[in-house]
N, C-alpha and C positions, 0 to 999 in steps of 0.2 A: 504494500500500500504506500502511496506517495503522501508525504506530509509537506505542509508549507509552514515556514517559520520566519519571523521577522528578526533579522540579525544586523548587528553592527551599526556604525554611524550612518550608513546609507539608507537605513530603514527600508530595505527592500524585502519583498516576499521571495524567499529562496526555496526552490523545490529540490528536495533530496529524496532519492529512492530508498525508502525504509532506512533513513539516516545512514545513507551510503552503505546499504546492506550490512549495517552494524559493524562496519569497518573490517571485520574478520569473519564473514560468513556466520554471524550469530554468536560470536564468542564473547560478547559483552556479558558480564556477570551481574552488573547492577541494573536496577529497574528505575522507572520514573518515580515510584514511591520512595526509592532511595534518594533520588534527587531532592524531593521535597523534605525528606527526613534530614538530609545534610544541611539544607538551607535553613530549615526551622531550628535545627540544633545550633547552628551558628548564631541565629538571632536570640534564641532562648538564653544562651550563655553569655552573650557579648553585647547585646543591645540594651541600653538603659531606657526602659520603657517610660520613665518619667520625663526624659528630655529628648528621646529619639535621636541620640547620637551614640556612637559606639565607644565601648570601654577599651582601655589599653589591653587588659587581660582579665582572666577569670578571677583573679584575686580581689578585684575591686567590685564593690556592690553598686557604686554609682560612677558616672562619668562627670566629675565635678568641673575640672578645667585641665589645662595642659599639664601642670605638675601633679595633678591628683585624679588620675584615672581616665581622662578623656584621650581617646586615640588621636593620633596626629591629624592636624587640620587638613593636610593634603591627602590623607588616606580616606577621610570621610566621604568624598565624592565617589571613590571606587566602590564603597559599600552602597551608595545610592545607585550606581550602575547595576549592582547585583539585584537590587530590589526591582529596578526597571526591567532587567532581564527575566526575573521571575514572573513579572506581569506579562511580558511578551510570550513566555513559554506557556503559562496557564491559558492565555488567550488562544494560542495556536493549537492547544490540545482541547479547546472547547470547554475548559473548566471555569465557568463563569464565577463561581464562588471564590475560587482562589484568585482569579484575575482581579476581582473587586478588592480582595484583601490586600493584594500586592500593589495595586494602584493607590489605595489608601496609605499603605506603608510608605510608598515612594513620596507621597506628599508630606507625610508626617516627618520623614527623615529630612526633607528639604526645610520644613518649618523649624524643626529642631536645630538644624545647623544655622539657619538664619538667626534664630534667637541667640545661639551660643557665640556666633562669630560676627559681632558688630553689625547685625542686620545686613550682612553682605555689603558693607561699606568698605570697598577695597582700598580706600585711602586712609583707613584706620590702621596704624602700625603698632598697636599695642602688642607686646610680645607674648601675651597670654591668650587673648581672645581676638586678636587682630591678624594683620597680614604683614609679613616682613621678609619673605623670600619670593622671587618671581615665580618659580615653578609651583609653589603652594597655590598661587592664584590661578595659574594656567590650567592646572588639573581641574579646577572648578569651572573654568571656561568651557572645557570639553564636555563635562557632565551636564552643565546647565543647557548647553546647546542641544545635547541629546534629549534632555527632558522636554525642551520645546518641540523637538522633532517628533517625539512620541505622544505628548499630551496636548500640544498646541497652545499652551498657556503663554501669553505674551510676556509675562513677568520673567520667565526663564530666558527668553531671547534678549530682553533688555539687560538683564544682569550678565548674561554671557558676553554681550558686546561691550558692556562697561568694564568687565574684568579683562577682556582682551586689550582694550584701549589702555587700561591702567598698566598692564605689563609692557606693552610696546612703547608707549610714549612717556611713561613716568607719571609723577604726581606733583602738582604745584604745591599741594598741602604738605606732603612728606618731604619734598625737596630733591627727590632723585630724578635722574634724567631718562629713566626707562631701561628696559632690558636690551633693546635693539642697539647694536653698534653701527651707527651710520657711517663710520669711517672705514671699518674693515669687515663689516658684515657679521652675521651670527648674533646670538643672544647671550648676554651676561646672565649669570645665575642669581646674583644678589646685589643689593645696594648696602653699603657700609659707610659709616656706622648707621645702625638702624634709626637712631633718633636724629642724626644730623648728617645726612649722606654727602659723600664726596662723589664727583663724577667718576664713573668707571674708566679705567685705563686700558686702552686697547692692547698695550704692550705687555701687560702683566696679569690682568684679571681673568678669572676663569669663565669659560663658556662651556657649560656642561651639556651632555646629551639630554639630560632630564629636563632641560628647558627648551632646547632647540627643536627636537622632534615633536614634543607635545605642542609647541607653537605651530608647527605645520599641521598637526592633527586639529588643533583648535581653529586655525584659519580655514581649513578645508571643511570642517563641520559647519562653521558659520557660512561659508560659501554655499553649501548645500541647502541652507535654510533661509537666508535673507532674501527679500523679494528682488526680482529683476527690475531694472529700470530706475533704481536709486541714482540720485545725482551725488557727485563727490561733495564732501563737506568743505567749507572754506575755513573751518576752525583750525587753530594750531594743534589742538589735541581733539581730534574727532572721536565721538563716542560711537558713531556708526560708520561702517565702510560699505562700499559697493561690492557686489560679487566679484567684479574684476580686480578690485584692490585686495580683497582677501586672497584670491588666487595668486596674484603677483607676489604677495608677501610669503605665501606658502612656498612657492617655487624658489624664491630667493633664499629663504632659510634652509630649505631642503638641499639646495645646491651647496650652500656653505657646509652643511653637515656631511654631504658626500665628499667634499674636498678636504675636510679637516678631521672627520671622526670615523670614517668608514675604511676598513681594509677591503679593497675591491676584489682581492683574490679569495678571501675566506668568508666575508660577510660579517666579520667581527666589528662591533661598534665600540669605540673608545669611550671611556667614562667622561673625559673632559679634555680641553686644551687650554692652556694658559698662555696668552700672548702668542709669540712666535715659537714657543717651546714645543717639544715633541708631545704628541697626544699621550695621555695616560690610558694604556690599552687594557686596563682592567675591565672585563666584560661583565655586564649585569643583565639579567633576564628582562628587566623592565625597559632598559634602553634598546635592547634588541626588539622588544615588543612595539614600542612607539615608532621605531624606524620602519617596522613592517607595516604598521597602521598608516603612517605618513605616505609610504610608497603605494599602498592599496588605494588610498583616497585620491592621490594624484593620478594613478592609473585609471580609476573609474571616471574621473572628471575629464581627462585628456585623451584616453585611449592609447597613450604612448607606452609601448611595451617595455621600454627601459625601466619604468617604475615597477612593473610586475616582476621583471627579472631581479631587480634589487630586493623586492619583498621576499622572493623565494630564496635568494642568497642569504638574507638575514635569518630566515626561518630555518634553512638548512644548517646554518652554524649553531643555532640555538638547540635544535632537536638532535643534532649530531655531536659536534665537538664538546659543547657545553654540558651535554647530558650523557656522555659516554660512560661514566663510572657505573651508573645503575640503570641506564636506559630510560630514565624518567627525568622530569625537570629537576634541576639541582636546588639545594637549599642553601641559602646564605643566612647565617645566624646573627648578623648585625642588626641593630635596632631598626625596626620598621621594614626590614628587607623581606620579611615573609609575604608582604603584599605583592611582590613581583609577579607571582603566578596569576593572581587575579587580574593584573594589568595585561599580562600575556594572553590570558583567556579572551579578552575583548578583541584583541587584534589578530590573533591566529584564527579566530572565528570569521573575521572579515576576509582573510585570505582564503580560507576553506570555502565558505559559503558564497561570498560575493565574487570570487575569482575562480571557483571550481577546482581548487587545489586540494583534492581529497587524499593525496599521498601522505598528509600529516596526520590523518585520523588514527591509524594504528598507534602512533606514538602518544597522541592525546589520550586515547582510551586506556593505554597502558599506565600512564601517569595517574589518571582518575582511579583506576581499579586498585593500583598499589596504595594510594593514599587512603581510599575508602576502606580497604581491607584492614588497614592499620589504625583506624579511628578508635577512639574510646567509645565503645558501643553503649555504655551506660548513659553518657551525655550526648551521644551521636555527634561527636566533636572531632574534627580532624586536626592534625598537626601540620607542620611545615616541612619536616624531614620525612618524606613520604615512605621511605623504606623502614622507618622505625615505628613500632607500636606506641600509641599514646596511652599512658597510664590513667586510671580513673581519678587519681588525686593530683595529677600533673597540672601546674599552672600553664595555661595556653593563651598566647596573645592573639588578639583579633587579626593581626596582620598574617600570621602563619595559618590561622584557622580558616581564612577566607579563600585560600587557593583552590582546594578541591570543590567546595560548593560553587565557586565562580565558574570553574570549568564545567561542572555538571549541568548548570543552568543553561549553558550555551551548547553543550554536547550531550543532550539527554539520550535515553536508551531507546526511544521510539515507543511503540505500543506493545 
């Protein structure tokens, strides 16, 4: 039986034949009930139902603020992505009750984060409940644009464009000059000092993959959603851009990333480059992921096959070299790094479904099955090191726990 499923930033109806024949002729061992159990277990253990923001880990009863139990500000939109994907999946399966529940949950998570983080005033640089690193803002740009695409609420689009503008052009109130380097291209990662910024220095300051490729994704997601026929703004810091301007910005930053952060032989993405120095070639799954997503979005918009070739190159490196030890996605134990799989899920799904690249499905299913098998069955809670069992008394952080449910929501078992 054929299923239709709404996937990725393009919000397309993608037809798969019995979920790509279950990748291995019916060898998937988890069910759609497992998918819901995984996602509900994640929420039961890690969502603060009083505030509808996510906790740092299971040791906290409440998500008070940044130092006291609230998960990182830049990871909260990834959790909203998961809620929206749960809504999409329930709708595609004709489960109206669950679809309503997860639509409501998506809105509650948005409202909870709005209340927690300065009302989404992206010019508030309070270090506890405000905004002080460019990529923290840009992750929200992407998710808010997706929320508009899915639900059609104009507030989401307004905030998405405001956050993109804040990152690109800077803030008169904060005093920074923006992430975009108009002299040498690319996007700076941060402004410093947070309270009294100095202009970034093209010769020394860091341009991380985690701001450059998300900027491409953000620009392209907005490109796919803003109305045609807009006129260019005459303002020095425009809050809205035309479709053509978003596309031009995406292409420019993507090219900078290709020239400065990509190993074109292997598909490895460098973590960063400082000035004219050599790139830091430490590879991270989330940087591979946003490179894949940026490439897919540009391919879908332009039809230029070079973008698809790059997307596959990045995916091959991630699923191959980076994952060769255990044959599943690797685990990085640094703070907040467990979120990387959830980010990867979003963009590998776009490559598989929007571009028909089903060769990655066996690897994805193997990662899911390994992590799900090793969950804490009492709490229905997954860990981040997928080859290791999760103990029933183990403190599990929301970042690590998100990966397997995020993958399952986008790669369900079929009927």
